[in-house]
N, C-alpha and C positions, 0 to 999 in steps of 0.2 A: 569551253567547257565557264558553266555558274558556280557562281561560288555567290555565298554570305557572308560579308567584313564583320569579324570581333573587335579591331580598330580602327579608329580617323591609316589609313596608309597614303600618308601625302604624290601631287599628283593621280593618286590612281580613283579616291573613295574617301568614303564618313561610315561608323562604324550601322551598321546594321541593316547598309545598303546593296543589295542585289547585282550581283554586274558581270559582265562578260571577257573574260580575259580568256587568256591560251592557256593552251594543256599544260606547255612547256611553266608556263609564271608561274599561275595557277600553285597548280604540282609538287613546284623543286624553291618557290621562295615562299606565299600565301599562306597554304597545308603545313607546312614544314614547315614557317616561322610562331605557329600557329596566330595567323593572320585572318584568318580566312578558313570554313570548313566550305566545305561540295554543297550545291542549290540537288537539293535531295525535297522532295516532299516535308519530311517525320525533316530534315533541321529547320522548311520554312512556320512549323506549326510548333515549332517551339519558339522560333526566329516572334510570330508570333504572340507565343502565346508572353516571354520575356517585353517583348514593346509594352499592351494590355498592363501588366502586372507594372513595371513602371510609369507607367500614367497619371495607373488612379492609385501611387501613390503619391505622386508626383497631382494634385486632386485633392488629396487629401493632405499634402500638404500647406497650397493654399489658399486651401478653406481656414485652417487651424490658420495662417495671414491675417486673411479677413474678419477674422475673430480676436485679434492682437489687434486688426485697424477701423475695427469700431471701437475699444475699448482706449482705444489714443487717441483720438482724433481731433478730438476738443479735449482737451485734454492742457496741462500749461505749469512746467516746469518752472521750481523755484530755487534760484539758488544764492546765498545769499557769499558776494565774497567782499573784500577788506578794499578801503576803497584810500587813498595819497590826499595828495589839496587840489585844486577842485575835480570830486573826487575820478582821480581815473583809477582806473581795479590796476591792483596790484597780480601781475598776471593773464591768466586766460582762463576760461574752460573750454573740456575738452572732452572729446567726443568717450572721451573709456569712467570721467564725472556725468557723463552724462546716460550715458550705459550703468553704470554702478546704484544711477536714483533709480532707472529702470525696473532693476534686479533688485531694488527694495520694492517695491512695488507688487515686484513680481510676474513680471514679464520678463520675460530671457533673451535679448535682445541685445545682436555681439555689436560693439563697436567697429567696427568698417562697414558695418548695414546704414551708418549712422553718417552723409550727407553733411562740410562745416562747409556755403561756398565758401565765411570768412572763417578772422580769429575773431568766437566770441568773449572783447576784454573789453565793451564798452554797455554800461547802463545801462540797462532801455528790454524790448520785449526783441525779441528775435526767434524767426521762426529755418526751424530744418526739418528738407528730408531727411526722410526714414522709407530703406531703400530695399522692405524687403523678399523678393523674387520678387521677378523683371515684371511682374505684371501686379505686380501687389504695394507701391509709394503714398502715400499721405506725409504732409507734414507736421509735427506738432512746435504748439513754443513753451520758451527757453526765455522769462522772466532769470531778469542779475537782479539786485537790491543789492542793497550795502547797507 
């Protein structure tokens, strides 16, 4: 029996794939537990519509993220920090502080999108990577001064 998976099923297949399974497994487990629906022309049409809708939403997000990338790619954020003897920085600049500064500039970027390779605890210019989407990544500069 052919079925369309509604969810990922371990060792069977991923969501939205069309698979061939035995009738008993399909009826007694997959369909009963709402993990799959029987494959028909109508269910295939619904699946195609759903996939197209998701692709459209994904493409819109990517376009929006590319606009943010264009606006931020050559920007430098400056943070003033307190320093001690020999210009030793007290604490460090965190991803939350960077996200808050970006929010002040009008960009709502989550702190988990900021990839800090090393702690920002020295004076000078640092580059961090921003991953908005698996297809949209870029670097911004962070200037730490006293």
